[in-house]
C-alpha beads as a LAMMPS data file, in Angstrom:
LAMMPS data file: protein, C-alpha beads

313 atoms
312 bonds

1 atom types
1 bond types

-500.0 500.0 xlo xhi
-500.0 500.0 ylo yhi
-500.0 500.0 zlo zhi

Masses

1 110.0

Atoms # bond

1 1 1 -3.312 -2.906 22.836
2 1 1 -2.460 -1.280 19.448
3 1 1 -3.322 2.297 20.057
4 1 1 -0.158 3.551 21.586
5 1 1 2.884 2.075 19.940
6 1 1 5.994 3.308 18.110
7 1 1 4.194 3.709 14.681
8 1 1 1.000 5.603 16.122
9 1 1 3.279 7.942 18.035
10 1 1 5.514 8.715 15.109
11 1 1 2.526 9.470 12.775
12 1 1 0.117 10.876 15.470
13 1 1 -2.514 8.323 14.423
14 1 1 -4.989 6.076 16.374
15 1 1 -4.217 2.769 14.916
16 1 1 -1.138 1.462 13.323
17 1 1 -2.814 1.035 9.811
18 1 1 -1.484 2.739 6.772
19 1 1 -3.513 2.719 3.598
20 1 1 -1.420 1.685 0.634
21 1 1 -0.699 4.662 -1.721
22 1 1 -2.182 2.990 -4.961
23 1 1 -1.466 5.178 -7.800
24 1 1 -4.743 5.876 -9.793
25 1 1 -6.840 4.646 -6.904
26 1 1 -5.750 6.301 -3.734
27 1 1 -7.482 9.801 -3.982
28 1 1 -8.887 12.273 -1.463
29 1 1 -12.072 10.603 -0.692
30 1 1 -10.536 7.312 0.285
31 1 1 -7.490 8.921 1.978
32 1 1 -9.744 11.238 3.955
33 1 1 -12.042 8.306 5.098
34 1 1 -9.078 6.046 6.203
35 1 1 -7.502 9.105 8.216
36 1 1 -10.832 10.026 9.803
37 1 1 -11.382 6.317 10.783
38 1 1 -7.894 6.355 12.751
39 1 1 -5.414 5.056 10.070
40 1 1 -3.147 7.007 7.889
41 1 1 -4.701 7.657 4.440
42 1 1 -2.101 8.171 1.712
43 1 1 -2.504 9.775 -1.625
44 1 1 -0.856 7.793 -4.524
45 1 1 0.737 10.243 -6.721
46 1 1 2.252 7.685 -9.262
47 1 1 3.215 9.646 -12.423
48 1 1 0.928 12.488 -11.542
49 1 1 1.586 16.164 -12.124
50 1 1 2.390 18.638 -9.366
51 1 1 -0.776 20.497 -10.042
52 1 1 -2.892 17.348 -9.625
53 1 1 -1.018 16.442 -6.431
54 1 1 -1.612 19.991 -4.999
55 1 1 -5.291 19.815 -5.780
56 1 1 -5.593 16.372 -4.061
57 1 1 -3.778 17.535 -0.999
58 1 1 -6.188 20.579 -0.682
59 1 1 -9.244 18.500 -1.245
60 1 1 -8.031 15.980 1.422
61 1 1 -7.547 18.725 3.987
62 1 1 -11.132 19.861 3.366
63 1 1 -12.418 16.406 4.209
64 1 1 -10.394 15.535 7.352
65 1 1 -8.331 17.242 10.009
66 1 1 -6.414 14.079 10.619
67 1 1 -2.801 13.243 9.559
68 1 1 -2.549 11.920 5.980
69 1 1 0.514 11.162 3.660
70 1 1 1.519 11.162 0.112
71 1 1 3.208 8.202 -1.571
72 1 1 5.825 9.327 -4.051
73 1 1 7.015 7.064 -7.000
74 1 1 10.695 7.740 -7.270
75 1 1 10.552 7.113 -11.086
76 1 1 8.210 10.186 -11.576
77 1 1 10.349 12.686 -13.681
78 1 1 8.462 15.544 -11.717
79 1 1 9.875 14.212 -8.461
80 1 1 11.568 17.467 -7.323
81 1 1 8.455 19.539 -8.106
82 1 1 6.287 17.126 -6.289
83 1 1 8.482 17.460 -3.276
84 1 1 8.090 21.154 -3.408
85 1 1 4.268 20.877 -3.421
86 1 1 4.392 18.529 -0.342
87 1 1 6.686 20.996 1.616
88 1 1 4.546 24.011 0.643
89 1 1 1.330 22.206 1.746
90 1 1 2.909 20.875 4.902
91 1 1 1.976 17.177 4.468
92 1 1 2.930 15.406 7.571
93 1 1 4.251 12.137 6.089
94 1 1 5.728 10.848 2.867
95 1 1 5.963 7.189 1.758
96 1 1 8.394 6.348 -1.112
97 1 1 8.572 3.521 -3.490
98 1 1 10.003 2.486 -6.843
99 1 1 13.455 3.770 -6.273
100 1 1 15.986 5.290 -3.941
101 1 1 14.411 8.004 -1.667
102 1 1 17.699 9.182 -0.155
103 1 1 18.354 12.119 -2.493
104 1 1 15.214 13.713 -1.322
105 1 1 15.395 12.820 2.294
106 1 1 17.198 15.809 3.509
107 1 1 14.730 18.303 1.975
108 1 1 11.697 16.505 3.581
109 1 1 13.217 16.071 7.022
110 1 1 14.344 19.739 7.094
111 1 1 10.678 20.555 6.703
112 1 1 9.641 18.344 9.516
113 1 1 8.083 15.603 7.340
114 1 1 8.328 12.058 8.463
115 1 1 9.535 9.719 5.675
116 1 1 8.846 6.016 5.348
117 1 1 10.325 3.835 2.536
118 1 1 8.589 0.951 1.048
119 1 1 11.158 -1.763 0.190
120 1 1 11.106 -5.454 -0.897
121 1 1 14.060 -6.880 1.091
122 1 1 15.893 -6.886 4.433
123 1 1 19.119 -5.395 3.072
124 1 1 17.301 -2.300 1.697
125 1 1 15.282 -1.972 5.018
126 1 1 18.582 -1.970 6.937
127 1 1 20.147 0.660 4.422
128 1 1 17.147 3.069 4.978
129 1 1 17.498 2.931 8.806
130 1 1 21.247 3.535 8.368
131 1 1 20.513 6.755 6.456
132 1 1 18.016 8.298 8.718
133 1 1 14.726 7.078 7.343
134 1 1 11.843 7.424 9.870
135 1 1 10.277 3.982 9.217
136 1 1 10.294 1.083 6.654
137 1 1 7.336 -0.857 4.959
138 1 1 8.577 -4.387 3.882
139 1 1 6.198 -5.541 1.158
140 1 1 5.799 -9.036 0.217
141 1 1 4.915 -10.719 -3.163
142 1 1 1.283 -11.265 -1.777
143 1 1 0.575 -7.580 -2.562
144 1 1 -1.185 -6.264 -5.623
145 1 1 0.290 -4.444 -8.576
146 1 1 4.010 -4.643 -8.926
147 1 1 5.630 -7.469 -6.697
148 1 1 8.783 -8.723 -5.411
149 1 1 10.208 -12.118 -4.814
150 1 1 9.918 -12.415 -1.122
151 1 1 6.936 -13.215 1.010
152 1 1 5.500 -10.942 3.746
153 1 1 5.674 -13.290 6.559
154 1 1 9.347 -14.273 5.830
155 1 1 10.471 -10.602 5.411
156 1 1 8.874 -9.266 8.571
157 1 1 10.878 -11.545 11.121
158 1 1 13.973 -11.405 9.238
159 1 1 13.727 -7.638 9.104
160 1 1 12.750 -7.199 12.654
161 1 1 16.133 -8.870 13.499
162 1 1 17.856 -6.117 11.609
163 1 1 15.713 -3.015 12.314
164 1 1 16.057 -1.854 15.870
165 1 1 15.255 1.826 16.210
166 1 1 12.494 2.669 13.617
167 1 1 9.031 1.251 13.170
168 1 1 8.575 -1.696 11.004
169 1 1 5.435 -1.939 8.797
170 1 1 4.329 -5.138 7.093
171 1 1 2.527 -5.055 3.710
172 1 1 1.173 -7.647 1.391
173 1 1 -1.543 -10.072 2.095
174 1 1 -2.822 -8.269 5.198
175 1 1 -6.742 -7.774 5.074
176 1 1 -8.366 -8.908 8.371
177 1 1 -7.709 -9.172 12.046
178 1 1 -5.949 -12.522 11.966
179 1 1 -3.336 -11.329 9.220
180 1 1 -2.886 -8.004 11.147
181 1 1 -2.282 -9.930 14.367
182 1 1 0.091 -12.326 12.654
183 1 1 2.285 -9.523 11.309
184 1 1 2.411 -7.921 14.931
185 1 1 3.302 -11.241 16.397
186 1 1 6.148 -11.666 13.878
187 1 1 7.557 -8.110 14.908
188 1 1 5.627 -5.587 12.944
189 1 1 4.882 -2.286 14.455
190 1 1 1.944 -1.746 12.027
191 1 1 0.596 -2.657 8.665
192 1 1 -0.091 -1.212 5.259
193 1 1 -3.091 -2.352 3.572
194 1 1 -4.349 -1.646 -0.073
195 1 1 -6.591 -4.277 -1.580
196 1 1 -8.932 -4.421 1.480
197 1 1 -9.596 -0.613 1.153
198 1 1 -10.196 -0.908 -2.616
199 1 1 -13.425 -3.009 -1.648
200 1 1 -14.758 0.072 0.490
201 1 1 -17.517 2.387 -0.049
202 1 1 -15.333 5.372 -0.222
203 1 1 -12.776 3.999 -2.829
204 1 1 -13.486 5.587 -6.136
205 1 1 -12.769 2.505 -8.375
206 1 1 -15.731 1.448 -10.425
207 1 1 -18.288 -0.659 -8.686
208 1 1 -17.659 -3.648 -11.231
209 1 1 -13.874 -3.414 -10.065
210 1 1 -14.979 -3.695 -6.470
211 1 1 -17.312 -6.548 -7.130
212 1 1 -14.523 -8.343 -9.195
213 1 1 -12.395 -8.195 -5.983
214 1 1 -15.277 -9.566 -3.767
215 1 1 -16.105 -12.407 -6.068
216 1 1 -12.421 -13.373 -6.615
217 1 1 -11.030 -16.686 -5.124
218 1 1 -7.400 -17.281 -4.740
219 1 1 -7.324 -19.090 -8.183
220 1 1 -8.818 -16.097 -9.901
221 1 1 -5.529 -13.985 -9.135
222 1 1 -2.578 -14.297 -11.334
223 1 1 0.875 -12.734 -12.125
224 1 1 1.648 -11.303 -15.520
225 1 1 4.470 -9.542 -17.265
226 1 1 7.300 -11.443 -15.584
227 1 1 9.302 -10.939 -18.885
228 1 1 9.547 -7.337 -18.271
229 1 1 11.373 -7.753 -15.058
230 1 1 8.484 -6.117 -13.324
231 1 1 5.829 -8.601 -12.658
232 1 1 2.159 -7.631 -11.767
233 1 1 -0.450 -9.300 -9.636
234 1 1 -3.997 -8.997 -10.742
235 1 1 -7.339 -10.611 -11.235
236 1 1 -7.570 -12.820 -14.282
237 1 1 -9.548 -11.321 -17.218
238 1 1 -9.244 -10.948 -21.033
239 1 1 -6.410 -8.309 -20.606
240 1 1 -4.353 -10.517 -18.247
241 1 1 -4.884 -13.459 -20.684
242 1 1 -3.622 -11.377 -23.635
243 1 1 -0.447 -10.625 -21.695
244 1 1 -0.071 -14.302 -20.845
245 1 1 -0.276 -15.025 -24.679
246 1 1 2.460 -12.499 -25.391
247 1 1 4.713 -14.163 -22.796
248 1 1 4.463 -17.489 -24.706
249 1 1 6.177 -15.742 -27.707
250 1 1 9.304 -14.565 -25.556
251 1 1 8.739 -10.818 -26.396
252 1 1 10.955 -7.916 -25.615
253 1 1 9.892 -6.048 -22.519
254 1 1 9.409 -3.059 -24.632
255 1 1 6.655 -4.784 -26.509
256 1 1 4.248 -4.404 -23.441
257 1 1 2.929 -1.085 -23.026
258 1 1 3.350 -0.664 -19.238
259 1 1 0.524 1.951 -19.224
260 1 1 -2.008 -0.743 -20.051
261 1 1 -1.132 -2.036 -16.517
262 1 1 -1.075 1.111 -14.611
263 1 1 -3.326 1.583 -11.650
264 1 1 -6.606 3.165 -12.491
265 1 1 -10.296 3.289 -11.365
266 1 1 -11.529 0.899 -14.068
267 1 1 -14.673 1.001 -16.023
268 1 1 -17.813 -1.001 -16.485
269 1 1 -16.084 -3.271 -18.949
270 1 1 -13.739 -5.108 -16.400
271 1 1 -12.434 -7.431 -19.152
272 1 1 -10.230 -4.583 -20.419
273 1 1 -9.342 -3.145 -17.168
274 1 1 -6.069 -4.039 -15.344
275 1 1 -7.696 -5.490 -12.116
276 1 1 -4.660 -4.925 -9.869
277 1 1 -5.132 -6.543 -6.423
278 1 1 -3.434 -8.775 -3.810
279 1 1 -3.973 -12.529 -3.193
280 1 1 -5.956 -11.571 -0.179
281 1 1 -8.817 -10.558 -2.428
282 1 1 -9.850 -14.246 -2.188
283 1 1 -10.670 -13.590 1.554
284 1 1 -12.677 -10.386 0.933
285 1 1 -16.416 -11.013 0.657
286 1 1 -18.000 -7.673 1.355
287 1 1 -17.785 -3.942 0.626
288 1 1 -17.639 -1.875 3.753
289 1 1 -16.866 1.605 4.746
290 1 1 -13.261 2.482 5.815
291 1 1 -14.322 2.977 9.407
292 1 1 -15.909 -0.421 9.421
293 1 1 -13.046 -2.161 7.872
294 1 1 -10.617 -0.494 10.410
295 1 1 -12.793 -1.190 13.566
296 1 1 -13.235 -4.833 12.438
297 1 1 -9.562 -5.371 11.810
298 1 1 -8.526 -3.944 15.208
299 1 1 -11.225 -5.800 17.068
300 1 1 -10.641 -9.117 15.379
301 1 1 -6.838 -8.770 15.856
302 1 1 -7.256 -8.257 19.670
303 1 1 -9.407 -11.364 19.846
304 1 1 -7.043 -13.426 17.687
305 1 1 -4.100 -12.618 19.967
306 1 1 -6.047 -13.441 23.016
307 1 1 -7.013 -16.732 21.523
308 1 1 -3.503 -17.476 20.641
309 1 1 -2.512 -17.077 24.304
310 1 1 -4.643 -20.210 25.134
311 1 1 -3.208 -22.464 22.327
312 1 1 -1.236 -24.565 24.711
313 1 1 -3.736 -24.658 27.611

Bonds

1 1 1 2
2 1 2 3
3 1 3 4
4 1 4 5
5 1 5 6
6 1 6 7
7 1 7 8
8 1 8 9
9 1 9 10
10 1 10 11
11 1 11 12
12 1 12 13
13 1 13 14
14 1 14 15
15 1 15 16
16 1 16 17
17 1 17 18
18 1 18 19
19 1 19 20
20 1 20 21
21 1 21 22
22 1 22 23
23 1 23 24
24 1 24 25
25 1 25 26
26 1 26 27
27 1 27 28
28 1 28 29
29 1 29 30
30 1 30 31
31 1 31 32
32 1 32 33
33 1 33 34
34 1 34 35
35 1 35 36
36 1 36 37
37 1 37 38
38 1 38 39
39 1 39 40
40 1 40 41
41 1 41 42
42 1 42 43
43 1 43 44
44 1 44 45
45 1 45 46
46 1 46 47
47 1 47 48
48 1 48 49
49 1 49 50
50 1 50 51
51 1 51 52
52 1 52 53
53 1 53 54
54 1 54 55
55 1 55 56
56 1 56 57
57 1 57 58
58 1 58 59
59 1 59 60
60 1 60 61
61 1 61 62
62 1 62 63
63 1 63 64
64 1 64 65
65 1 65 66
66 1 66 67
67 1 67 68
68 1 68 69
69 1 69 70
70 1 70 71
71 1 71 72
72 1 72 73
73 1 73 74
74 1 74 75
75 1 75 76
76 1 76 77
77 1 77 78
78 1 78 79
79 1 79 80
80 1 80 81
81 1 81 82
82 1 82 83
83 1 83 84
84 1 84 85
85 1 85 86
86 1 86 87
87 1 87 88
88 1 88 89
89 1 89 90
90 1 90 91
91 1 91 92
92 1 92 93
93 1 93 94
94 1 94 95
95 1 95 96
96 1 96 97
97 1 97 98
98 1 98 99
99 1 99 100
100 1 100 101
101 1 101 102
102 1 102 103
103 1 103 104
104 1 104 105
105 1 105 106
106 1 106 107
107 1 107 108
108 1 108 109
109 1 109 110
110 1 110 111
111 1 111 112
112 1 112 113
113 1 113 114
114 1 114 115
115 1 115 116
116 1 116 117
117 1 117 118
118 1 118 119
119 1 119 120
120 1 120 121
121 1 121 122
122 1 122 123
123 1 123 124
124 1 124 125
125 1 125 126
126 1 126 127
127 1 127 128
128 1 128 129
129 1 129 130
130 1 130 131
131 1 131 132
132 1 132 133
133 1 133 134
134 1 134 135
135 1 135 136
136 1 136 137
137 1 137 138
138 1 138 139
139 1 139 140
140 1 140 141
141 1 141 142
142 1 142 143
143 1 143 144
144 1 144 145
145 1 145 146
146 1 146 147
147 1 147 148
148 1 148 149
149 1 149 150
150 1 150 151
151 1 151 152
152 1 152 153
153 1 153 154
154 1 154 155
155 1 155 156
156 1 156 157
157 1 157 158
158 1 158 159
159 1 159 160
160 1 160 161
161 1 161 162
162 1 162 163
163 1 163 164
164 1 164 165
165 1 165 166
166 1 166 167
167 1 167 168
168 1 168 169
169 1 169 170
170 1 170 171
171 1 171 172
172 1 172 173
173 1 173 174
174 1 174 175
175 1 175 176
176 1 176 177
177 1 177 178
178 1 178 179
179 1 179 180
180 1 180 181
181 1 181 182
182 1 182 183
183 1 183 184
184 1 184 185
185 1 185 186
186 1 186 187
187 1 187 188
188 1 188 189
189 1 189 190
190 1 190 191
191 1 191 192
192 1 192 193
193 1 193 194
194 1 194 195
195 1 195 196
196 1 196 197
197 1 197 198
198 1 198 199
199 1 199 200
200 1 200 201
201 1 201 202
202 1 202 203
203 1 203 204
204 1 204 205
205 1 205 206
206 1 206 207
207 1 207 208
208 1 208 209
209 1 209 210
210 1 210 211
211 1 211 212
212 1 212 213
213 1 213 214
214 1 214 215
215 1 215 216
216 1 216 217
217 1 217 218
218 1 218 219
219 1 219 220
220 1 220 221
221 1 221 222
222 1 222 223
223 1 223 224
224 1 224 225
225 1 225 226
226 1 226 227
227 1 227 228
228 1 228 229
229 1 229 230
230 1 230 231
231 1 231 232
232 1 232 233
233 1 233 234
234 1 234 235
235 1 235 236
236 1 236 237
237 1 237 238
238 1 238 239
239 1 239 240
240 1 240 241
241 1 241 242
242 1 242 243
243 1 243 244
244 1 244 245
245 1 245 246
246 1 246 247
247 1 247 248
248 1 248 249
249 1 249 250
250 1 250 251
251 1 251 252
252 1 252 253
253 1 253 254
254 1 254 255
255 1 255 256
256 1 256 257
257 1 257 258
258 1 258 259
259 1 259 260
260 1 260 261
261 1 261 262
262 1 262 263
263 1 263 264
264 1 264 265
265 1 265 266
266 1 266 267
267 1 267 268
268 1 268 269
269 1 269 270
270 1 270 271
271 1 271 272
272 1 272 273
273 1 273 274
274 1 274 275
275 1 275 276
276 1 276 277
277 1 277 278
278 1 278 279
279 1 279 280
280 1 280 281
281 1 281 282
282 1 282 283
283 1 283 284
284 1 284 285
285 1 285 286
286 1 286 287
287 1 287 288
288 1 288 289
289 1 289 290
290 1 290 291
291 1 291 292
292 1 292 293
293 1 293 294
294 1 294 295
295 1 295 296
296 1 296 297
297 1 297 298
298 1 298 299
299 1 299 300
300 1 300 301
301 1 301 302
302 1 302 303
303 1 303 304
304 1 304 305
305 1 305 306
306 1 306 307
307 1 307 308
308 1 308 309
309 1 309 310
310 1 310 311
311 1 311 312
312 1 312 313
């Protein structure tokens, strides 16, 4: 049902599931595990150096022979050198976020690399298609880390009306078979998943961080740093409460050191760790392998769609 659609054909993967390129989290062990399980693992390069990225790509290749991708943060001042590394290492797929990818698009496409842009709006999705991008991820505010204003399940059907010729991928709040099936029913060709893969055996974040995700309820998840213009979704802890108190004093955006809320693996002291995650953490109650997660999502999604067919009987 899902194994042979527009997205799987484009990326040469088994299932239309892309692992979110979470900076500081998505490294070779997680990436290789997702790709080997039939999805598309994605290295999150963030503000990393070209040498770091090259090493991560090589280690990923050692662990899997399946396709994988690299997420490029367009705000990285080393973006040109990162692109050179990607071309040199013949990475098959690049996902972009945090800025305009069109300046680097010709270089990647000339090298035969598929390019997918992560965008927060219908307008930007349409612009990407008009300029030759290979696919778009529309990411809703349900996601973890930096968030937009629109919800995933409103963005997907509206974007579907606009995007006609390239795969549409839904992101934000998708973590199980039911949410996967819902995205497909609304018009998505596939999904991008971040938080669920953080609570996997292969993810390299600290075990206390994983347990915080498993233990979280919807009420434990908050949004901070709205005053900066770049709000962040995370699990409540002492660090998030410190930021909340700052907000009460109407500070200047520059007063918050953004590095304090950059993605990272965390430590044993999760009170001082930015526990970035999506709202869907409230629905995650077990740490599993990436293969178990993907197999469960696909099987449950098929069952959800079959059950929905009998809704009016």
